[in-house]
C-alpha positions in Angstrom: 47.4 76.4 144.6 48.6 75.6 141.3 52.2 76.6 140.4 50.9 78.4 137.5 48.8 80.4 139.7 51.9 81.1 142.2 53.7 82.1 139.5 51.1 84.7 138.5 50.6 86.0 142.1 54.6 86.7 142.4 55.4 88.6 139.1 56.2 92.1 139.8 57.5 94.5 137.1 61.0 95.3 137.6 62.2 98.6 137.2 66.1 98.2 138.3 68.2 96.0 136.1 71.6 94.7 136.6 73.8 95.3 133.3 74.7 91.7 133.0 73.6 89.9 129.6 70.7 87.9 129.4 72.2 84.5 127.9 70.2 84.1 124.0 69.1 80.6 125.6 67.1 82.5 128.1 65.9 85.2 125.7 64.6 82.5 123.4 62.6 80.7 126.0 61.0 84.1 126.8 60.3 84.6 123.0 59.2 81.2 122.5 56.4 81.7 125.1 55.6 84.8 123.4 55.0 83.3 120.2 52.4 80.6 121.9 50.3 83.4 122.9 46.5 83.3 121.8 45.7 85.2 118.6 42.4 86.1 117.1 41.5 83.8 114.4 44.6 81.8 114.9 46.5 84.6 112.7 49.7 84.6 114.5 50.1 88.4 113.3 52.5 89.2 116.2 56.1 89.9 115.5 58.8 89.9 118.4 62.1 91.7 117.7 64.8 91.1 120.5 67.2 93.7 121.0 70.7 93.7 123.0 72.8 95.6 120.3 74.0 98.4 122.7 74.1 101.3 120.3 70.3 100.3 118.9 69.1 100.2 122.8 70.7 103.8 123.6 68.5 104.9 120.5 65.8 103.5 121.7 65.8 105.0 125.2 66.3 108.3 123.5 63.4 107.7 121.1 61.2 106.3 123.9 62.3 109.0 126.6 61.7 111.8 124.2 57.7 110.2 123.9 57.2 110.8 127.6 59.3 107.8 128.8 61.8 110.0 130.7 65.7 109.5 130.4 66.2 105.8 131.3 62.4 104.5 129.9 64.0 101.0 130.1 65.5 101.2 133.2 68.7 99.8 132.2 67.5 96.6 131.1 70.1 94.7 128.8 67.7 93.4 126.5 64.3 94.9 125.1 61.8 92.9 123.1 59.6 94.8 121.1 56.2 93.3 119.9 54.3 94.8 116.9 51.6 93.0 115.1 50.3 93.4 111.6 47.3 96.3 111.0 45.5 93.7 109.0 44.6 92.0 112.1 42.0 94.1 113.8 42.9 92.2 116.9 46.5 93.0 116.8 46.4 95.1 120.0 45.1 92.2 122.0 46.9 89.6 120.1 49.9 91.6 121.3 49.0 92.4 125.0 48.9 88.3 125.2 52.0 88.0 123.8 53.8 90.2 126.3 51.7 88.8 128.9 53.2 85.5 128.0 56.4 86.8 128.0 56.3 88.7 131.4 55.4 85.2 133.2 58.0 83.1 131.4 60.9 85.8 132.5 59.8 85.4 136.1 59.7 81.7 135.9 63.4 81.9 134.5 64.5 84.4 137.3 64.5 87.4 134.9 62.9 90.6 135.9 60.5 92.4 133.2 58.7 95.7 132.7 56.1 96.3 129.9 57.0 99.8 128.4 54.4 101.7 126.1 55.0 103.9 123.3 55.7 101.2 120.9 52.8 102.2 118.7 54.4 106.0 118.5 57.7 104.5 117.7 56.5 102.4 114.8 54.1 105.4 113.3 57.4 107.6 113.2 60.4 106.9 110.6 62.6 105.3 113.1 60.3 102.3 113.3 59.3 102.1 109.6 63.0 102.1 108.9 63.9 99.3 111.5 60.8 97.0 110.1 62.3 97.7 106.7 65.6 96.8 107.8 64.5 93.6 109.1 62.7 92.7 105.7 59.3 93.2 107.3 56.6 94.2 104.6 53.4 95.2 105.2 51.9 97.4 107.9 52.5 96.9 111.7 51.8 98.7 114.6 53.9 99.0 117.8 52.2 97.1 120.8 54.6 97.3 123.8 58.1 96.8 124.8 59.4 94.2 127.5 62.5 95.7 129.3 64.0 92.3 129.8 67.2 91.4 132.3 68.3 90.5 136.0 66.8 92.4 138.8 69.0 94.3 140.6 66.8 93.8 143.7 64.3 91.2 144.6 60.7 91.6 143.6 58.5 94.1 145.6 55.7 93.4 147.9 52.6 92.0 146.3 49.8 94.5 147.1 46.3 93.2 148.1 43.9 93.0 145.2 41.3 95.8 145.3 37.8 94.5 146.4 34.8 94.5 144.6 35.9 93.8 141.1 33.9 90.5 140.3 30.4 90.1 139.8 28.6 87.1 139.3 25.2 86.8 137.5 23.6 83.2 137.8 
């Protein structure tokens, strides 16, 4: 089995993080993996926003929680990477999903835990998201694709559940 396949098989979502900050060098490696994700027509419309600012993380928690994420939707992660994509690209959601997938695998390879958190679309349809994009100098129309809670796992990864059968069909 290849190293990549082992990495894919052993990655698990982390839902309990240590409060320890993640060094920027590791965050940058995770982001770089996301920037190299495939994108429709090579448009590279995905944008990654790294949030380690504690007051902004607290605000993100409150907003995401109010949208249905519960009281601690990012599970105490000291870093949240937000993926948005230009709406002029019709494959923005797919491209953003590939970006998040690459980042989850890279985080795992670096010994970090990660968890994809939804509700980014709703956040960036609201004033909060639009204002944040303006503050960052992003012009145009963007759709929130997802958040990646990122940090050091508080516990070792959980058991790998067997894959469900009858999910592959061959037409030869």
